C-alpha positions as CSV (number, residue, x, y, z in Angstrom):
1,M,99.5,84.7,61.8
2,S,96.9,87.4,61.0
3,T,96.3,90.4,63.2
4,E,93.0,88.9,64.4
5,E,94.8,85.7,65.2
6,Q,97.5,87.4,67.1
7,F,94.9,89.4,69.1
8,E,93.0,86.3,69.9
9,H,96.2,84.6,70.9
10,A,97.3,87.5,73.2
11,K,94.0,87.4,74.9
12,M,94.3,83.6,75.6
13,E,97.7,84.1,77.0
14,L,96.4,86.8,79.3
15,E,93.5,84.7,80.4
16,K,96.0,82.0,81.4
17,A,98.0,84.5,83.4
18,L,94.8,85.4,85.4
19,A,93.5,81.8,85.9
20,G,95.6,80.9,88.9
21,Y,98.5,79.2,87.1
22,P,101.9,79.0,88.8
23,R,103.9,82.1,89.0
24,N,106.5,81.1,86.2
25,I,103.6,80.4,83.8
26,Q,101.9,83.7,84.5
27,I,105.1,85.6,84.0
28,D,105.9,83.8,80.8
29,A,102.5,84.5,79.5
30,L,102.8,88.2,80.6
31,N,106.1,88.5,78.5
32,K,104.6,86.9,75.6
33,A,101.4,89.2,75.6
34,M,103.7,92.2,75.9
35,E,105.6,91.2,72.8
36,M,102.4,91.2,70.9
37,V,101.4,94.8,71.8
38,G,102.4,96.9,68.9
39,D,101.2,99.0,66.0
40,V,99.6,96.0,64.4
41,F,96.7,96.3,66.6
42,Q,93.9,98.9,66.5
43,K,93.9,101.5,69.2
44,Q,90.9,99.9,71.0
45,E,92.5,96.5,70.9
46,R,95.8,97.7,72.3
47,T,94.0,99.6,75.0
48,E,92.3,96.4,76.0
49,I,95.6,94.4,76.2
50,I,97.5,97.0,78.0
51,T,94.6,97.3,80.6
52,K,94.9,93.6,81.1
53,L,98.6,94.0,81.5
54,E,98.2,96.7,84.2
55,Q,95.9,94.3,86.0
56,I,98.4,91.5,85.9
57,A,101.1,93.9,87.2
58,A,98.8,95.0,90.1
59,L,98.1,91.4,91.0
60,D,101.8,90.5,90.7
61,D,102.7,93.4,93.1
62,L,99.9,92.3,95.5
63,F,101.0,88.8,95.5
64,A,104.7,89.8,96.3
65,W,103.5,92.2,99.1
66,S,101.2,89.4,100.6
67,E,104.0,86.9,100.6
68,S,106.3,89.4,102.5
69,L,103.8,89.9,105.3
70,G,104.6,88.6,108.7
71,T,102.7,89.7,111.8
72,L,100.3,92.4,110.8
73,T,101.5,95.7,112.1
74,L,100.1,99.3,111.7
75,E,102.3,102.1,110.5
76,R,101.6,105.6,111.3
77,N,99.3,107.3,108.7
78,D,99.5,111.0,108.1
79,C,97.0,111.9,105.4
80,S,93.8,110.9,103.7
81,R,94.1,109.1,100.3
82,L,90.3,108.6,99.8
83,H,90.4,111.0,96.8
84,K,92.9,108.6,95.2
85,L,90.6,105.8,95.7
86,K,87.7,107.8,94.2
87,E,89.9,108.7,91.2
88,A,90.6,105.0,90.6
89,V,86.8,104.3,90.8
90,T,86.1,107.0,88.2
91,G,88.9,105.8,85.9
92,G,88.0,102.2,86.2
93,H,91.1,101.1,88.1
94,V,89.7,99.1,90.9
95,I,90.3,95.2,90.8
96,D,87.5,93.1,92.2
97,G,89.2,90.6,94.3
98,S,86.4,88.1,93.8
99,T,86.6,88.0,90.0
100,Q,90.2,89.2,89.5
101,N,88.7,91.7,87.0
102,F,88.2,95.5,87.0
103,G,84.9,96.2,89.0
104,K,82.6,99.1,89.4
105,Y,82.3,100.8,92.9
106,I,80.3,104.0,92.1
107,G,78.9,104.1,95.5
108,I,82.4,105.0,96.9
109,L,82.1,108.4,95.3
110,A,79.4,109.5,97.9
111,V,81.7,108.7,101.0
112,Q,82.4,111.9,102.7
113,Q,83.4,110.9,106.3
114,T,86.8,109.5,106.6
115,F,89.1,108.6,109.5
116,V,92.9,108.5,109.2
117,V,94.1,105.9,111.7
118,K,97.4,107.1,113.5
119,H,97.2,104.8,116.6
120,D,96.9,101.1,117.2
121,W,93.6,101.0,119.0
122,A,93.3,97.3,119.0
123,A,96.6,96.8,120.8
124,A,95.7,99.6,123.3
125,F,92.7,97.7,124.5
126,A,94.1,94.2,124.0
127,N,94.2,93.6,127.8
128,A,90.8,95.4,128.5
129,E,87.9,92.9,129.3
130,G,84.7,93.0,127.6
131,M,85.8,93.7,124.1
132,G,84.7,90.4,122.6
133,D,81.1,91.6,121.8
134,D,80.9,92.7,118.2
135,D,77.9,95.0,118.8
136,F,79.1,98.5,118.2
137,H,78.1,101.9,116.5
138,L,79.8,103.5,113.7
139,P,80.4,107.3,114.0
140,Y,78.3,107.8,110.8
141,E,76.0,105.6,108.7
142,V,78.8,105.2,106.1
143,C,82.4,106.1,106.7
144,A,85.9,105.2,105.7
145,F,88.9,104.3,107.8
146,E,92.4,104.7,106.5
147,F,95.4,102.5,107.4
148,R,99.0,102.0,106.4
149,I,100.4,98.4,106.7
150,Y,103.9,97.6,105.4
151,G,104.2,100.6,103.1
152,K,100.7,100.0,101.7
153,S,97.6,102.2,102.0
154,I,94.3,100.4,102.9
155,I,91.0,102.0,103.0
156,V,88.0,100.3,104.4
157,V,84.5,101.6,103.8
158,A,82.1,100.5,106.5
159,F,78.3,100.5,106.7
160,E,76.2,100.9,109.9
161,S,73.3,99.0,108.6
162,D,74.8,95.6,108.4
163,H,78.6,96.2,109.5
164,K,79.5,95.4,105.9
165,M,83.0,96.4,104.9
166,L,84.7,97.0,101.6
167,V,88.5,96.7,101.8
168,F,90.6,98.4,99.1
169,L,94.4,98.2,98.9
170,D,96.5,100.8,96.9
171,T,98.7,98.8,94.4
172,G,99.9,101.9,92.6
173,E,98.0,102.8,89.5
174,N,95.2,100.5,90.6
175,W,93.3,99.5,93.8
176,Y,92.5,96.0,94.8
177,S,89.1,95.2,96.5
178,Y,89.6,92.3,98.9
179,G,87.2,89.5,98.3
180,G,88.1,87.3,101.2
181,Q,89.9,84.9,99.0
182,G,92.4,82.8,100.9
183,A,93.8,82.7,104.5
184,K,95.9,86.0,104.1
185,E,93.1,88.2,102.8
186,T,90.8,86.8,105.7
187,E,93.5,87.5,108.2
188,I,93.9,91.2,107.0
189,I,90.1,91.8,106.9
190,D,89.9,90.4,110.5
191,F,92.8,92.6,111.6
192,L,91.2,95.7,110.2
193,F,87.7,94.8,111.7
194,N,89.2,94.6,115.1
195,Q,90.9,98.1,114.6
196,I,87.6,99.7,113.5
197,K,85.7,97.9,116.4
198,S,88.2,99.3,118.9
199,I,88.0,102.8,117.4
200,C,84.2,102.9,117.5
201,I,84.0,101.6,121.0
202,A,86.6,104.1,122.2
203,L,84.5,106.9,120.7
204,D,81.2,105.5,122.0
205,A,82.7,105.3,125.6
206,D,84.1,108.8,125.4
207,V,87.5,107.4,125.8
208,A,88.5,109.0,122.6
209,T,87.5,112.1,120.5
210,H,88.1,112.9,117.0
211,T,89.6,116.1,115.4
212,V,88.7,117.4,111.9
213,I,91.6,118.2,109.7
214,R,90.4,120.6,107.0
215,A,91.5,120.2,103.3
216,S,93.2,123.1,101.8
217,V,90.7,125.4,100.1
218,K,93.2,126.8,97.6
219,L,94.5,123.4,96.7
220,N,90.9,122.2,96.1
221,E,90.3,125.3,93.9
222,K,93.4,124.3,91.8
223,R,92.1,120.7,91.7
224,A,88.7,121.7,90.5
225,K,90.1,123.8,87.7
226,S,92.1,120.7,86.5
227,G,88.8,118.5,86.9
228,K,90.3,116.5,89.7
229,I,88.4,115.0,92.5
230,P,88.7,117.4,95.7
231,L,90.6,116.5,98.7
232,L,88.3,115.7,101.7
233,D,88.4,116.8,105.3
234,Y,89.5,114.0,107.5
235,R,89.2,112.9,111.1
236,V,92.0,111.7,113.5
237,V,91.0,109.8,116.6
238,D,92.9,110.5,119.8
239,L,92.6,109.6,123.5
240,S,90.2,112.1,125.2
241,R,91.9,114.3,127.9
242,R,88.8,114.8,129.8
243,H,87.4,111.1,130.0
244,R,87.1,109.7,133.5
245,I,87.6,106.1,134.5
246,A,86.0,104.8,137.6
247,N,88.3,102.8,139.9
248,I,85.8,100.2,141.3
249,S,86.8,98.3,144.4
250,S,85.9,94.5,145.0
251,G,84.1,94.3,148.2
252,N,85.8,95.8,151.2
253,S,89.2,94.6,150.4
254,G,90.1,97.8,148.6
255,T,91.4,95.6,145.6
256,K,91.1,97.6,142.4
257,K,89.3,96.0,139.6
258,R,90.9,95.4,136.2
259,L,90.3,97.9,133.4
260,H,87.3,96.6,131.4
261,F,84.5,97.7,129.2
262,R,80.8,97.4,129.9
263,R,79.4,96.7,126.5
264,G,77.0,98.9,124.6
265,H,73.6,97.5,123.9
266,W,70.1,98.3,122.7
267,R,67.4,98.9,125.4
268,H,64.1,98.1,124.0
269,Y,60.7,99.8,124.8
270,D,57.2,99.1,123.6
271,E,57.4,101.3,120.6
272,S,61.1,102.3,120.5
273,K,64.6,101.4,121.4
274,T,67.6,103.5,122.5
275,W,71.3,102.8,122.4
276,V,73.2,102.6,125.7
277,K,76.8,103.5,125.1
278,W,79.8,101.5,125.8
279,C,81.6,102.5,129.2
280,L,85.2,101.8,130.2
281,V,85.6,101.2,133.9
282,G,88.5,100.0,136.2
283,D,92.0,100.7,136.9
284,P,93.9,101.7,133.8
285,D,97.2,100.6,135.5
286,L,95.8,97.1,135.4
287,G,94.9,97.1,131.9
288,F,95.5,99.9,129.4
289,I,99.1,100.4,128.4
290,A,99.6,103.8,126.5
291,K,102.7,102.8,124.7
292,H,100.8,100.0,122.7
293,Y,98.6,102.7,121.3
294,T,101.3,104.9,119.9
295,L,102.7,104.1,116.4
């Protein structure tokens, strides 16, 4: 078999591995392709095959991780990894979940505002009434929210204009962009959306505040000399110590009303509109349980 024929055969095997075949066929194709990577290929050809192998390995890792998931649970997140996602974007190491190929996400490089999620906000307000409405404001026009789930970092880039979300999972050398393929991906996206909605409503209702954690200036100077993407300041959302919740009685009975939200909404005028913020009212002892908020 000539070098050209070997190369074409290797590509065919890789295409099989990425075409949704059963796992045993995918792994067999991967092994065969790896055996064909050698000095017989030109540098560019070897690079193409190795890139495909990295892609298969990332998808294999993602498959195993997804299969191990039970009930989705957040883990405590202590730092921002947005710079790592940006490095993956510039290096072409982001896999498009819709096509299963490496994609381009240049717009991610412009994201500057990011929130590192350390608390389970959706669980905290699970018993609060009025959270069903999906009309809420993001803190910024474009911002990122960073989560940890079962040892993996997930970054969601959200857009105020249409509430669009881009969801990226760290698989090691590569990041995977969720394309909403299958029930598990949809479950994860919905889970993250509810977290983001809860965070935004808490901020809007002044139930929560966010604190800025500054990136190290000295470390960024070193990174700049090495040509690396700088670390970013990030924000952590915590319960506000100064927020007040009105205890509202029902009639003359003195019965306290369950903790609930009054939803935010647009108030329209003839030539303009203004946003009326969300508001949390009621008895916290009848709804909000702080232990669900702490990870």
